[in-house]
Structure formats: structure tokens, C-alpha cells
PyMOL Python script that loads the backbone (N, CA, C, O; Angstrom):
from pymol import cmd

cmd.read_pdbstr("""\
ATOM      1  N   MET A   1      83.023-175.139 -24.038  1.00  0.00           N
ATOM      2  CA  MET A   1      81.701-174.659 -24.796  1.00  0.00           C
ATOM      3  C   MET A   1      80.753-175.821 -24.699  1.00  0.00           C
ATOM      4  O   MET A   1      81.079-176.985 -24.935  1.00  0.00           O
ATOM      5  N   SER A   2      79.501-175.406 -24.319  1.00  0.00           N
ATOM      6  CA  SER A   2      78.390-176.521 -24.440  1.00  0.00           C
ATOM      7  C   SER A   2      77.954-176.805 -25.635  1.00  0.00           C
ATOM      8  O   SER A   2      77.995-176.045 -26.602  1.00  0.00           O
ATOM      9  N   PRO A   3      77.385-178.256 -25.604  1.00  0.00           N
ATOM     10  CA  PRO A   3      77.060-179.051 -26.853  1.00  0.00           C
ATOM     11  C   PRO A   3      75.714-178.221 -27.407  1.00  0.00           C
ATOM     12  O   PRO A   3      75.453-178.167 -28.609  1.00  0.00           O
ATOM     13  N   THR A   4      75.121-177.760 -26.662  1.00  0.00           N
ATOM     14  CA  THR A   4      73.631-177.141 -26.917  1.00  0.00           C
ATOM     15  C   THR A   4      73.761-175.593 -26.890  1.00  0.00           C
ATOM     16  O   THR A   4      74.700-175.004 -26.353  1.00  0.00           O
ATOM     17  N   GLN A   5      72.589-174.922 -27.608  1.00  0.00           N
ATOM     18  CA  GLN A   5      72.778-173.719 -27.561  1.00  0.00           C
ATOM     19  C   GLN A   5      71.128-173.345 -27.706  1.00  0.00           C
ATOM     20  O   GLN A   5      70.816-172.706 -28.711  1.00  0.00           O
ATOM     21  N   PRO A   6      70.114-173.698 -26.795  1.00  0.00           N
ATOM     22  CA  PRO A   6      68.897-173.644 -26.879  1.00  0.00           C
ATOM     23  C   PRO A   6      68.205-172.215 -27.332  1.00  0.00           C
ATOM     24  O   PRO A   6      67.089-172.213 -27.851  1.00  0.00           O
ATOM     25  N   ASN A   7      68.970-170.960 -27.090  1.00  0.00           N
ATOM     26  CA  ASN A   7      68.453-170.078 -27.298  1.00  0.00           C
ATOM     27  C   ASN A   7      69.203-169.058 -28.531  1.00  0.00           C
ATOM     28  O   ASN A   7      69.230-167.841 -28.711  1.00  0.00           O
ATOM     29  N   ALA A   8      69.766-170.214 -29.237  1.00  0.00           N
ATOM     30  CA  ALA A   8      70.511-169.550 -30.619  1.00  0.00           C
ATOM     31  C   ALA A   8      69.668-168.734 -31.663  1.00  0.00           C
ATOM     32  O   ALA A   8      68.719-169.277 -32.228  1.00  0.00           O
ATOM     33  N   SER A   9      69.974-167.578 -31.890  1.00  0.00           N
ATOM     34  CA  SER A   9      69.300-166.801 -32.703  1.00  0.00           C
ATOM     35  C   SER A   9      70.073-166.515 -34.148  1.00  0.00           C
ATOM     36  O   SER A   9      70.082-165.416 -34.702  1.00  0.00           O
ATOM     37  N   GLY A  10      70.687-167.656 -34.627  1.00  0.00           N
ATOM     38  CA  GLY A  10      71.191-167.533 -36.014  1.00  0.00           C
ATOM     39  C   GLY A  10      72.590-166.687 -36.113  1.00  0.00           C
ATOM     40  O   GLY A  10      73.230-166.495 -35.079  1.00  0.00           O
ATOM     41  N   ARG A  11      72.983-166.263 -37.170  1.00  0.00           N
ATOM     42  CA  ARG A  11      74.156-165.689 -37.478  1.00  0.00           C
ATOM     43  C   ARG A  11      74.265-164.289 -36.889  1.00  0.00           C
ATOM     44  O   ARG A  11      75.306-163.866 -36.385  1.00  0.00           O
ATOM     45  N   GLN A  12      72.994-163.507 -36.992  1.00  0.00           N
ATOM     46  CA  GLN A  12      72.933-162.015 -36.499  1.00  0.00           C
ATOM     47  C   GLN A  12      73.944-161.664 -35.489  1.00  0.00           C
ATOM     48  O   GLN A  12      74.805-160.846 -35.811  1.00  0.00           O
ATOM     49  N   PRO A  13      73.953-162.227 -34.196  1.00  0.00           N
ATOM     50  CA  PRO A  13      75.238-161.864 -33.458  1.00  0.00           C
ATOM     51  C   PRO A  13      76.574-161.792 -33.716  1.00  0.00           C
ATOM     52  O   PRO A  13      77.425-161.027 -33.263  1.00  0.00           O
ATOM     53  N   ASP A  14      76.673-162.940 -34.727  1.00  0.00           N
ATOM     54  CA  ASP A  14      78.036-163.026 -35.094  1.00  0.00           C
ATOM     55  C   ASP A  14      78.593-161.951 -36.413  1.00  0.00           C
ATOM     56  O   ASP A  14      79.763-161.706 -36.708  1.00  0.00           O
ATOM     57  N   LEU A  15      77.401-161.453 -37.031  1.00  0.00           N
ATOM     58  CA  LEU A  15      77.470-160.374 -38.021  1.00  0.00           C
ATOM     59  C   LEU A  15      77.741-159.295 -37.359  1.00  0.00           C
ATOM     60  O   LEU A  15      78.597-158.591 -37.894  1.00  0.00           O
ATOM     61  N   GLU A  16      77.209-158.831 -36.155  1.00  0.00           N
ATOM     62  CA  GLU A  16      77.130-157.710 -35.529  1.00  0.00           C
ATOM     63  C   GLU A  16      78.666-157.540 -34.793  1.00  0.00           C
ATOM     64  O   GLU A  16      79.223-156.448 -34.680  1.00  0.00           O
ATOM     65  N   LEU A  17      79.289-158.950 -34.273  1.00  0.00           N
ATOM     66  CA  LEU A  17      80.722-158.764 -33.716  1.00  0.00           C
ATOM     67  C   LEU A  17      81.733-158.635 -34.918  1.00  0.00           C
ATOM     68  O   LEU A  17      82.845-158.173 -34.668  1.00  0.00           O
ATOM     69  N   LEU A  18      81.422-159.013 -36.212  1.00  0.00           N
ATOM     70  CA  LEU A  18      82.614-158.929 -37.123  1.00  0.00           C
ATOM     71  C   LEU A  18      82.536-157.608 -37.763  1.00  0.00           C
ATOM     72  O   LEU A  18      83.435-157.342 -38.561  1.00  0.00           O
ATOM     73  N   THR A  19      81.497-156.621 -37.524  1.00  0.00           N
ATOM     74  CA  THR A  19      81.553-155.050 -37.969  1.00  0.00           C
ATOM     75  C   THR A  19      82.594-154.634 -37.342  1.00  0.00           C
ATOM     76  O   THR A  19      83.530-154.305 -38.071  1.00  0.00           O
ATOM     77  N   PRO A  20      82.773-154.519 -36.019  1.00  0.00           N
ATOM     78  CA  PRO A  20      83.926-153.807 -35.459  1.00  0.00           C
ATOM     79  C   PRO A  20      85.065-154.363 -35.375  1.00  0.00           C
ATOM     80  O   PRO A  20      86.047-153.739 -34.971  1.00  0.00           O
ATOM     81  N   GLY A  21      85.113-155.646 -35.750  1.00  0.00           N
ATOM     82  CA  GLY A  21      86.426-156.355 -35.858  1.00  0.00           C
ATOM     83  C   GLY A  21      86.714-157.388 -34.735  1.00  0.00           C
ATOM     84  O   GLY A  21      87.885-157.739 -34.590  1.00  0.00           O
ATOM     85  N   HIS A  22      85.741-157.914 -33.916  1.00  0.00           N
ATOM     86  CA  HIS A  22      85.637-158.954 -33.136  1.00  0.00           C
ATOM     87  C   HIS A  22      86.093-160.337 -33.532  1.00  0.00           C
ATOM     88  O   HIS A  22      86.142-160.428 -34.759  1.00  0.00           O
ATOM     89  N   ASP A  23      86.382-161.250 -33.016  1.00  0.00           N
ATOM     90  CA  ASP A  23      86.672-162.538 -33.291  1.00  0.00           C
ATOM     91  C   ASP A  23      85.194-163.511 -32.895  1.00  0.00           C
ATOM     92  O   ASP A  23      84.662-163.576 -31.787  1.00  0.00           O
ATOM     93  N   THR A  24      84.868-164.032 -33.841  1.00  0.00           N
ATOM     94  CA  THR A  24      83.452-164.834 -33.759  1.00  0.00           C
ATOM     95  C   THR A  24      83.909-166.523 -32.992  1.00  0.00           C
ATOM     96  O   THR A  24      83.115-167.276 -32.428  1.00  0.00           O
ATOM     97  N   GLY A  25      84.959-166.691 -33.139  1.00  0.00           N
ATOM     98  CA  GLY A  25      85.299-168.130 -33.094  1.00  0.00           C
ATOM     99  C   GLY A  25      85.437-169.219 -34.090  1.00  0.00           C
ATOM    100  O   GLY A  25      85.687-170.393 -33.817  1.00  0.00           O
ATOM    101  N   TRP A  26      85.224-168.648 -35.437  1.00  0.00           N
ATOM    102  CA  TRP A  26      84.949-169.350 -36.569  1.00  0.00           C
ATOM    103  C   TRP A  26      85.710-168.615 -37.659  1.00  0.00           C
ATOM    104  O   TRP A  26      85.491-167.417 -37.839  1.00  0.00           O
ATOM    105  N   TRP A  27      86.615-169.294 -38.410  1.00  0.00           N
ATOM    106  CA  TRP A  27      87.391-168.735 -39.292  1.00  0.00           C
ATOM    107  C   TRP A  27      87.198-169.146 -40.655  1.00  0.00           C
ATOM    108  O   TRP A  27      87.052-170.363 -40.767  1.00  0.00           O
ATOM    109  N   ASP A  28      87.145-168.355 -41.938  1.00  0.00           N
ATOM    110  CA  ASP A  28      87.023-168.758 -43.127  1.00  0.00           C
ATOM    111  C   ASP A  28      88.395-169.459 -43.789  1.00  0.00           C
ATOM    112  O   ASP A  28      89.299-169.836 -43.043  1.00  0.00           O
ATOM    113  N   GLU A  29      88.486-169.605 -45.254  1.00  0.00           N
ATOM    114  CA  GLU A  29      89.253-170.568 -45.621  1.00  0.00           C
ATOM    115  C   GLU A  29      90.659-169.628 -45.680  1.00  0.00           C
ATOM    116  O   GLU A  29      91.785-170.104 -45.820  1.00  0.00           O
ATOM    117  N   HIS A  30      90.291-167.922 -45.518  1.00  0.00           N
ATOM    118  CA  HIS A  30      91.612-167.043 -45.715  1.00  0.00           C
ATOM    119  C   HIS A  30      92.146-166.878 -44.131  1.00  0.00           C
ATOM    120  O   HIS A  30      93.076-166.098 -43.929  1.00  0.00           O
ATOM    121  N   CYS A  31      91.560-167.610 -43.017  1.00  0.00           N
ATOM    122  CA  CYS A  31      91.992-167.359 -41.606  1.00  0.00           C
ATOM    123  C   CYS A  31      91.461-166.224 -41.225  1.00  0.00           C
ATOM    124  O   CYS A  31      91.922-165.801 -40.164  1.00  0.00           O
ATOM    125  N   SER A  32      90.494-165.459 -41.817  1.00  0.00           N
ATOM    126  CA  SER A  32      89.859-164.367 -41.222  1.00  0.00           C
ATOM    127  C   SER A  32      88.254-164.620 -40.342  1.00  0.00           C
ATOM    128  O   SER A  32      87.329-165.316 -40.760  1.00  0.00           O
ATOM    129  N   SER A  33      88.279-163.929 -39.200  1.00  0.00           N
ATOM    130  CA  SER A  33      86.892-164.357 -38.632  1.00  0.00           C
ATOM    131  C   SER A  33      86.069-164.145 -39.549  1.00  0.00           C
ATOM    132  O   SER A  33      86.221-163.356 -40.481  1.00  0.00           O
ATOM    133  N   ALA A  34      84.740-165.140 -39.249  1.00  0.00           N
ATOM    134  CA  ALA A  34      83.880-165.330 -39.917  1.00  0.00           C
ATOM    135  C   ALA A  34      82.391-165.744 -39.197  1.00  0.00           C
ATOM    136  O   ALA A  34      82.308-166.479 -38.213  1.00  0.00           O
ATOM    137  N   PRO A  35      81.376-165.193 -39.808  1.00  0.00           N
ATOM    138  CA  PRO A  35      80.097-166.015 -38.879  1.00  0.00           C
ATOM    139  C   PRO A  35      79.940-167.204 -38.953  1.00  0.00           C
ATOM    140  O   PRO A  35      80.353-167.691 -40.005  1.00  0.00           O
ATOM    141  N   TRP A  36      79.406-168.029 -38.093  1.00  0.00           N
ATOM    142  CA  TRP A  36      79.225-169.563 -37.967  1.00  0.00           C
ATOM    143  C   TRP A  36      78.370-169.859 -38.979  1.00  0.00           C
ATOM    144  O   TRP A  36      77.502-169.039 -39.279  1.00  0.00           O
ATOM    145  N   PRO A  37      78.485-171.092 -39.668  1.00  0.00           N
ATOM    146  CA  PRO A  37      77.646-171.227 -40.585  1.00  0.00           C
ATOM    147  C   PRO A  37      76.101-171.360 -40.396  1.00  0.00           C
ATOM    148  O   PRO A  37      75.734-171.739 -39.284  1.00  0.00           O
ATOM    149  N   GLU A  38      75.383-171.163 -41.104  1.00  0.00           N
ATOM    150  CA  GLU A  38      73.953-171.484 -40.714  1.00  0.00           C
ATOM    151  C   GLU A  38      73.161-172.368 -40.284  1.00  0.00           C
ATOM    152  O   GLU A  38      72.190-172.269 -39.534  1.00  0.00           O
ATOM    153  N   ASP A  39      73.853-173.683 -41.050  1.00  0.00           N
ATOM    154  CA  ASP A  39      73.449-175.191 -40.402  1.00  0.00           C
ATOM    155  C   ASP A  39      74.183-175.580 -39.363  1.00  0.00           C
ATOM    156  O   ASP A  39      74.052-176.706 -38.883  1.00  0.00           O
ATOM    157  N   PHE A  40      75.037-174.692 -38.900  1.00  0.00           N
ATOM    158  CA  PHE A  40      75.689-175.367 -37.394  1.00  0.00           C
ATOM    159  C   PHE A  40      74.991-176.079 -36.382  1.00  0.00           C
ATOM    160  O   PHE A  40      75.092-177.205 -35.895  1.00  0.00           O
ATOM    161  N   TRP A  41      74.123-174.920 -36.176  1.00  0.00           N
ATOM    162  CA  TRP A  41      73.278-175.356 -34.961  1.00  0.00           C
ATOM    163  C   TRP A  41      72.043-175.946 -35.228  1.00  0.00           C
ATOM    164  O   TRP A  41      71.340-175.190 -35.899  1.00  0.00           O
ATOM    165  N   GLN A  42      71.607-176.818 -35.007  1.00  0.00           N
ATOM    166  CA  GLN A  42      70.041-177.741 -35.305  1.00  0.00           C
ATOM    167  C   GLN A  42      68.958-176.821 -34.741  1.00  0.00           C
ATOM    168  O   GLN A  42      69.279-175.927 -33.958  1.00  0.00           O
ATOM    169  N   VAL A  43      67.621-177.016 -35.129  1.00  0.00           N
ATOM    170  CA  VAL A  43      66.518-176.043 -34.465  1.00  0.00           C
ATOM    171  C   VAL A  43      66.324-176.365 -33.224  1.00  0.00           C
ATOM    172  O   VAL A  43      65.785-175.455 -32.594  1.00  0.00           O
ATOM    173  N   ASP A  44      66.592-177.474 -32.510  1.00  0.00           N
ATOM    174  CA  ASP A  44      66.810-177.752 -30.974  1.00  0.00           C
ATOM    175  C   ASP A  44      67.755-177.406 -30.071  1.00  0.00           C
ATOM    176  O   ASP A  44      67.784-177.699 -28.875  1.00  0.00           O
ATOM    177  N   GLY A  45      68.765-176.574 -30.892  1.00  0.00           N
ATOM    178  CA  GLY A  45      70.081-175.948 -30.295  1.00  0.00           C
ATOM    179  C   GLY A  45      71.206-177.004 -29.982  1.00  0.00           C
ATOM    180  O   GLY A  45      72.162-176.753 -29.248  1.00  0.00           O
ATOM    181  N   THR A  46      71.025-178.065 -30.534  1.00  0.00           N
ATOM    182  CA  THR A  46      72.441-178.927 -30.717  1.00  0.00           C
ATOM    183  C   THR A  46      72.989-178.952 -31.925  1.00  0.00           C
ATOM    184  O   THR A  46      72.369-178.723 -32.963  1.00  0.00           O
ATOM    185  N   ILE A  47      74.494-179.305 -31.825  1.00  0.00           N
ATOM    186  CA  ILE A  47      75.187-178.999 -32.804  1.00  0.00           C
ATOM    187  C   ILE A  47      74.828-179.937 -34.163  1.00  0.00           C
ATOM    188  O   ILE A  47      74.470-181.082 -33.889  1.00  0.00           O
ATOM    189  N   ASN A  48      74.870-179.666 -35.268  1.00  0.00           N
ATOM    190  CA  ASN A  48      74.534-180.356 -36.443  1.00  0.00           C
ATOM    191  C   ASN A  48      75.577-181.454 -36.663  1.00  0.00           C
ATOM    192  O   ASN A  48      76.691-181.150 -37.088  1.00  0.00           O
ATOM    193  N   PRO A  49      75.224-182.822 -36.364  1.00  0.00           N
ATOM    194  CA  PRO A  49      76.396-183.823 -36.284  1.00  0.00           C
ATOM    195  C   PRO A  49      77.396-184.003 -37.654  1.00  0.00           C
ATOM    196  O   PRO A  49      78.427-184.675 -37.673  1.00  0.00           O
ATOM    197  N   HIS A  50      76.860-183.275 -38.729  1.00  0.00           N
ATOM    198  CA  HIS A  50      77.304-183.359 -40.038  1.00  0.00           C
ATOM    199  C   HIS A  50      78.692-182.405 -40.072  1.00  0.00           C
ATOM    200  O   HIS A  50      79.455-182.664 -41.002  1.00  0.00           O
ATOM    201  N   TRP A  51      79.071-181.393 -39.211  1.00  0.00           N
ATOM    202  CA  TRP A  51      79.902-180.741 -38.741  1.00  0.00           C
ATOM    203  C   TRP A  51      81.111-181.303 -38.093  1.00  0.00           C
ATOM    204  O   TRP A  51      81.959-180.552 -37.611  1.00  0.00           O
TER     205      TRP A  51
END
""", "prot")
cmd.dss("prot")
cmd.show_as("cartoon", "prot")
cmd.util.cbc("prot")
cmd.orient("prot")
């Protein structure tokens, strides 16, 4: 995985993957596939260091 994602478009792609039951690579507290947190990617496309 790259530490940057300059063309990140938010959670919408994750939500579209979850609808048919695909895995997003992020899991909730019940070990179910979930969308990535909105604040995971910073505006410049780098990973938020608080994660």
C-alpha cells in the first residue's frame, strides 16, 4: 500500500463496495467490513498520523 493517495475521493468508493458485500480492507468492532474513517486520509493525500 502506498502511504499517499493523491486522488482520494472519500468514503463513497468504500460504500459502493460494501453494498454487494466486498471487502474494503477496514473492519469495524464486530469484525465486519466497513468503510475507512473519513479522517484517515488528509487533504494532501497522506495518511493522518493520528491513526
